[in-house]
N, C-alpha and C positions, 0 to 999 in steps of 0.2 A: 099718739098725737106726737111723739117723735121719731116718726120714721118716715115720713115722706115729704121731707124738707120743710121749706116755709111756708107750704098752704097749710098742713092740719092746724099752726098754731095761728092764724089767720080765722081759723074755724070755731077755733077753741071756744072762742066767747058767748059765741051763740050756740056752739050746744050744750054746753054748761048750761046759760039761762034755759035751756028749752027740754032742761031735766039728764041729759043724758051723762050716765055715770064716765068720768075723765079721770085712767087711768095715769100714776106718777106725777109729774110737776103740775105743779097747781096753777088753772086760769092765773091769779095774781101773780105768781112769780114768773110766767112766762110775760105778761104787760111791764113787769120790773128789769128782765132780760134786754125786751123789744123798745122799752119807751125810752128813746136818746138822754130827754132830761133826767127821768129818774133811773139811767144806766148810772150815767154821767156824775149824781149826788150822789150814788151808792162809794161808785168808785173814791169820788172825795173825803168819802167818810172812812173807806178803810188804807186811806193812803195814798192810792196807786197813781202813777198819772195815766194820763191820756191826751192824745193831739187834742188843738186846740177845733172846736167846731161850733158850727152854729145853722139854724135851722132857717128858713126863708120863705112865705105865702106869696110874693111877687116877685118880678124880676125886680125893681128898683129895690126892694127889699134886700135878693140877693146880694147887687151892688153893692150896694153899705155894707152892709154886713161883711163883706170878703175883706174890707180892712180892717177887720176885726180878729178876724181868723187870719188871716195872713197867708202868702204866693207859697210855692205854690200850692194848689187846691183841689182835691180830689171830688168834684162835684155828680151829682145825681138825683134822679125825680125820685119819692120818695115810694116810685110804685115798682120798681124793677124789680125784675130776678138773675141772677146772673149773670151781674154783672151789666147786662145790658143797659145803652142812654149813659155809661158813665167815662167820665170822662176828665181828664186831669190836665187843668188850666194853667200858663203862668202869669198869667196878667189879668186885669182888669178889661181889656180888650177881647184876649181870648174869652172870659168869663161872659163877655156879651155874645159874641157870636155865640158860644154853646148855647144860651137860655131861649135865645134867639131862635133856635132849632130845636131845641126837647122842651123847652118848658112848657108845661099845658093849664090853664085857665085851672086857676082857683088851688092847687094842687101844692104840697109841701115840695122844699129844692132844698136838700141837705148840701152841708159846705165842710169838707174836714178836711185839717189843713195836712198834706201830703208829705210824707218824710222819706226825703229823696237819699238814695243807698241805702236805705235801711234793711237789715234782714227779718225777715218776717219767720213769723215759729207759728205753728200750730199745733192746740191738744187739746185730743180727746179723753174725755175721764166719765170715771160712776163716781155717783156720790145719791145716797139715802137719806138727807133728810136737811134740817133745818136748828141750828142750834140754839136761835131763838124763840125756838115754839120747844124749848125745854127738854128734848126727847135725847138730845147730843147731836148725833150726824157724823159722817166719816167719806172721805174722798177718798179716789183708788184711781191712780194715772195709766192711763191705758197706754198712751203712745205724746210724745213729743217730737215730735216735726220740724226739720229745718228746712224752707226751704230754699230750693239752689237757685233760683232766680231771685232777682230786689225784687222788693217793695214794688209795686207799680203792676206787675204779671198776676190774673186773677189766680184765685189759688187751686182752681178746677183746670189751671192749663198750665201750674209749674209744678216742675220738679219738685219733689222732697224725699229726704230722708232721713229715716228711725236709723238710729243714734241719730242727734244731730252730729256734722262729721268740725265746727270749727267754732264753738261755744262752749265756754269753760266752766267749770263745775261751779263755782259763784254765780254766776248767770242762771244755770238749769235750776239751782237750787231758789232762785227768786222766782224764777217760772215754774215752780213746783209749790211754793208758799201763795203765790197769787192766786194760784188756780186754786187753794184749797178754798183760802177766804173767799173768791167771787165765786165760788159755787155752792155752797151754804150760806152765802149772804141771799144770794137770789132766793134758796131754797129749793133747787132742785133733786129730783127725786127720778133719777134714770139714766139718761148724758150729758153730757155739755160738750160742746168747740169752742175752745177759746182761744181768739188769734190776738197776738203780739209781735212787736216790731221792738228789733233791737237796732238801738241808733244813737251813735259816739256814747256807747257805753252805758247809756239809758235802758232800760224796760219800760214802754208802754203796750198800754189795752186799745187792743183795734176797737173788737166788737165781743159778745160772749152769744152762743147761740143755744139755748134750753132745749135742744134735740138731739138725732143722729145726725154727724156731718159725711159727706161724701168719703172721707178719710175711715171711716169706722173699720170696712171690709179690708182693706190694707192693714190696716195697725194691728188686727185682730189675726190674719196670717204673718205678719212679721213678730207677734208677741206668743204667739200660740194660743191664743185665750179668746173665745167668743164674743167679745163684747157687747154684740148685741142680745143676745141669751141672758146674761148677765143682766144687764138693764130690763130685761123682762122680770126676771127674777128680782127687782128690788122695786121695782113700780107694784109687783103683785106681795111687798110686802118684807119682804126677808131684808137682812142689813148685811151691809161688806162685811163686818168682821165674822160673819158665819158662815161666809164664799172660802174659806180657805184659800185666798189670794195672795202674790210671791208678796213682799214688799222691798226693804231695800232699795234697790237703782230702779225704782218706778218711771215709765215712760221712756226706758233706755232698751227695750227689747228683750230677750231672756236668750242667753247663749254668747257666744265671741261670731256673731253675724252681724251682717250690715244691710238693710233692706232700701229701695231706691222707688217711690212711686213714679211714672211717668205717662203724660198724660199724649193720647193719641190723637192727633189731627188730624183735619179731613181736608187741609189746604189742596190737594193733588185733585180733590175730586170737584172742586167749584169753579170753576176758570172764570179769569181773574179776580180771585178772592188773595188778599195779602199775608203771607205767614209770620207775623211783626205781631209780636205775643202785647197785651195788654190788659187794662183793667174789664174789658169784657169776656166773658168768659168763652170760646170757641171749642173746644174739646170734645170729643163724641164716644171718648171710651179712656180707658186707665190698665198699664201694665203695671208688673214689678219685675225689679233682678234683688236676687240675695247673693250674696259676698261674704268671703271673710274680710272686704276693704272696702270704701266708699267707692273708689274707682272703676276695681272690676265691677262694683254693681250697678252704678251708673254706666259704666259701657253695654251691661247686659239688657238695662229698661230701654236702652236707645235701640238693640239691637229687637226686642222686644214688639216696642214700637213702630216697625218696621222702615228706620232710619241709624243702618246698626254703621261703627263710626269706621274710617277707612283706618288700616295699619299703615299704608305709605302715598305716597303720589303727592300731588300739589295743593297746599293750601289757601286760598284767593280770602285778603284780611281787608275789610274797612270799616272805619270807625267813627261815632262822632271825638271834638277834639277833646272831651273833658274823660273819656276810655283811652287815647292814644298810652297813654304809661301801662296800662295794663294789658294792653293789645302786645305790648312788647316782652311779656310773659310769655302769652300764650305763642306769639311767634317761635320763642327763643326754643320753649321747649318740643315745641314740634320740628323746627328743624337740628334739633339735636337728636329726633327720632327717625332722623331722614326723608323731610319733608320737603320739598320745595315752596318756599313761599313767593305770594306775589301779592302786588298791592296797589291800591291807588296812591297818589302825588303824596297828600299829607301825611296817609297812614305807613307809606312807603319810605318818608321823612323821618318818621319818628321812630319806627324800626332801626332804618339805617346807623341811624348817631348811636344806637344802644350799641350796634356791633354784631347785628345779626345779617345776615347777608339777605337781599331781598330783591326781589324786580319789578318795576316798576309797570302799569298798566294803565293804560288812558282811562276814564271816565267814560262812560256813553255819551256825552255829548260833546266831546274830543274827537270822536270819529274810533275808526278802524286801525290798528288793532286794541280794542276794549274787552272786557270781562265776558261777556254776552257772547263775542263771540269763542271766548275760549270754554264756555260751557256746553255751547252747541257743538263745538268739537272732541267732547269728553274730557277735557283739559283741566276738570280741576275740579277736586275729590273732596275739599271741605268746604263749607262758607262761613265767616264768621264776619254777621254785619249788624252792626250797631245804626239807631235810625237817628239821622239827621236831617232827614225832608219826609215827610207823611203824604202820600198822595197818589195818585192813580201813575204820576205822570212822571215820580221825582227817579233818582237811580237806584235807591236801595228799594222801591218796591220792582223796578223791573228784574234787580237782580236776585231777590227771595223768590219770584215765582220763577226764574229761570231754572234755578236751583231747586224749588220743589216738582215742577214739573220732567226734572232729569232725576229726577229718583238722588238727589245731591245732601247730605247732614246742612241743613242750615242753620246757625244760632245768631238767636238775636240779642243778646245778652253777654256782658262779660263774663260773668260769673260762669253761663251756660260753657262759656267758650274754654275757661279756668279748668273746667268739671270735664270737659272733650280731651283736652291735654293730658291731662293727670291720667284721666283714661287710656287715651292711647299711648300713651309710656308703661303703664304699668302691664298692657295685655303686650309689649313688644318684649317687656324685661321677664315675667312669667310665664307667657305663652296661653295656650288653652285654657280658660277657665274650667275647673270644675264646676261638676251637677253640683248642687245640694235640695237635698229631699225636703220638705218639711216636715213628713213625719218622723224623718230620721233627727232635723234638729230641736225638734218640740219635745221628743221620746222621754227627756229625765223631766 
């Protein structure tokens, strides 16, 4: 039941009632993890924080309960997969508009407080039992992955890095302890994936999935151990203590290397699609880059995904007001590495005030010469555009579409821009990256 996403978990109860023996995590344990009320009560008993949430069965109830949860809200119907129909709304009017479009008759509506500017973390772990059953139980953490993009980008679309590149040891130990406690309290036998958010120094639990996640193949290659095979052995009765697994820096990989998973996105194949990342999963595949450091691994992953980062040229930057301070750091790094910086008026003024040379370009509505002219002439090599407007006629949409159609790397989050700037600086400093062989990395 653990290797087919959410669908097998939904089939588990019916199969068990029909007398089909189920290996691994029990139906009761699956229900404990999947039922929002029961899982919330479990977290409260264990002493772990979760963002406020509510469940409603009608539009009026959802509007009423939204005030209890607080804005911004991550809202979705209960039946969705892959983030489809999920949205982040910032006001009661925005919620009403969403419910008018997406709320079905009689279905549940999930409301979760959205933690802006939080760092998301995914953990894949093995567990072999339940302390409550009297038989002991152990947890082995395969990988702790830090998302490159901020919270709000679906985990299937976000780049992630193993080991985490900016979380301190104290926070990592909190994550390990929470993973062990939650997996054992649920009673997982096999694999579990837990998603956390780090916001303002506080660890929050987003959800626990009592199954294999899409990151299991990535983690297995990164740490050199076959997590799916190990999970099968546990489901057939073997104990973690008998497997001879390494301990110590669990979840941080084995050896002095960094692995980055990147999504392959299909925007260039669908006319009119927007390259903006969000809560609905858009990716059609994954790649990974491995190097001795994070910037080089990130650059390798971008190249493997078909959007290699440029080593020189012109970078166009236009960001929302809240990102302008951070955009300066990106512009400074790119300028120091020989890039020409161009930006729309507001972003250009913010960058210039900090002392970085920048040229101003018109917004599209201000007439030529604007950035679309530059992109079509081949005069832009990198785009950083964080959204200030959504929709088929916004400037951001037109810029992102033009960049994608001309094969120009287009970064839509500030954190991705910072990572790209670091990767470009590292490549200019160190030259061509070495090729690392998985077999040699894991030979020890």
